[in-house]
C-alpha positions as CSV (number, residue, x, y, z in Angstrom):
1,X,0.0,0.0,0.0
2,X,1.1,3.4,-0.8
3,X,0.5,6.8,1.1
4,X,2.0,10.0,1.8
5,X,4.1,11.5,4.6
6,X,2.8,14.9,5.4
7,X,5.1,17.5,7.1
8,X,3.9,20.2,9.4
9,X,4.3,22.6,6.1
10,X,1.6,20.2,4.4
11,X,4.3,19.0,1.9
12,X,3.8,15.5,0.9
13,X,6.0,12.7,0.0
14,X,5.3,9.3,-1.0
15,X,5.9,6.4,1.3
16,X,5.4,2.6,1.6
17,X,3.5,0.9,4.1
18,X,5.2,-2.3,4.8
19,X,3.8,-5.9,5.7
20,X,3.7,-6.6,9.6
21,X,6.0,-9.5,9.3
22,X,7.6,-11.3,12.5
23,X,10.0,-14.0,12.6
24,X,8.4,-16.7,15.1
25,X,9.1,-20.3,16.3
26,X,6.2,-22.3,16.8
27,X,5.6,-25.8,18.5
28,X,4.4,-28.6,16.2
29,X,2.4,-31.2,18.1
30,X,2.0,-33.2,14.8
31,X,5.9,-33.1,13.9
32,X,7.4,-32.9,17.2
33,X,9.5,-30.2,16.5
34,X,9.8,-26.1,16.3
35,X,8.7,-24.7,13.3
36,X,10.1,-21.1,12.2
37,X,7.7,-19.1,10.1
38,X,7.4,-15.6,8.8
39,X,3.9,-14.8,9.9
40,X,2.0,-11.2,10.4
41,X,0.6,-10.6,14.0
42,X,-3.0,-11.4,12.4
43,X,-1.4,-14.8,11.7
44,X,-0.1,-15.4,15.2
45,X,-3.8,-14.7,16.6
46,X,-5.1,-17.4,14.2
47,X,-2.3,-20.0,15.1
48,X,-3.2,-19.1,18.7
49,X,-6.7,-19.5,18.3
50,X,-6.9,-22.8,15.9
51,X,-3.9,-24.5,16.8
52,X,-0.5,-24.4,14.5
53,X,-1.2,-27.8,12.8
54,X,-4.9,-26.9,11.9
55,X,-3.9,-23.5,10.4
56,X,-1.1,-24.9,8.4
57,X,-3.9,-27.7,6.9
58,X,-6.3,-24.6,6.1
59,X,-3.7,-23.1,4.5
60,X,-2.6,-25.6,2.2
61,X,-6.2,-26.2,1.4
62,X,-6.5,-22.6,0.2
63,X,-3.5,-22.6,-1.7
64,X,-1.3,-20.1,0.3
65,X,1.1,-22.8,1.4
66,X,2.5,-24.9,-1.4
67,X,5.7,-26.5,0.6
68,X,5.5,-30.3,1.7
């Protein structure tokens, strides 16, 4: 997403709004190991709510993840 930085003098310059990604390790009960993911804060909330394994299965079904 692109927007403007607005100075006190109302001078506008273009800026980018970056994605809120964090690198986080999650424990997978199914594989009995830690999995490192780059995930947004909303994604972390989804994983906490539904569980890591269920979230990964749902993402694969929707086509977001294509790594085995």
